C-alpha positions in Angstrom: 9.4 2.5 67.4 12.7 2.5 65.5 12.0 -1.0 64.1 8.5 0.1 63.0 9.8 3.2 61.2 12.7 1.4 59.5 10.4 -1.5 58.5 7.9 0.9 57.1 10.6 2.7 55.1 11.9 -0.6 53.7 8.4 -1.8 52.8 7.7 1.6 51.2 10.8 1.4 49.0 9.8 -2.1 48.0 6.3 -0.9 47.0 7.8 2.0 44.9 10.2 -0.3 43.1 7.5 -2.9 42.4 5.2 -0.1 41.1 7.9 1.4 38.9 8.7 -1.9 37.3 5.0 -2.6 36.6 4.8 -5.6 39.0 2.3 -3.8 41.3 -0.9 -2.3 40.1 -2.5 0.6 42.0 -6.0 -0.8 42.9 -4.7 -4.0 44.5 -2.0 -2.0 46.4 -4.7 0.4 47.7 -6.9 -2.6 48.7 -4.0 -4.2 50.6 -3.2 -0.9 52.3 -6.8 -0.4 53.4 -6.8 -4.0 54.7 -3.6 -3.3 56.7 -5.1 -0.2 58.3 -8.3 -2.0 59.2 -6.3 -4.9 60.6 -4.2 -2.6 62.7 -7.4 -1.6 64.7 -8.4 -5.2 65.5 -7.3 -7.5 68.3 -4.8 -9.2 66.0 -2.5 -6.1 65.9 -0.5 -7.0 69.0 0.1 -10.6 67.7 1.2 -9.2 64.3 3.5 -6.7 65.9 5.0 -9.4 68.2 5.6 -11.6 65.1 7.3 -8.8 63.1 9.4 -7.8 66.1 10.5 -11.4 66.5 11.3 -11.7 62.8 13.4 -8.5 62.9 15.3 -9.7 66.0 16.0 -13.0 64.3 17.3 -11.3 61.2 19.4 -9.0 63.3 21.0 -11.9 65.2 22.3 -13.5 62.0 26.0 -13.0 61.6 27.5 -13.1 58.2 
């Protein structure tokens, strides 16, 4: 749950920055958001969550 909340916050910040700099228009972003909500209710949701969780763990294991 912590990974989901922090990932959502980071993605939200990216969306706001892209919108403020004019790189993101409102209609395409609403369409992608609606697609994401509809995708979350399908059978693909566990696979997507597992992929994102694996990607986060991979990034967390990188030492600088």
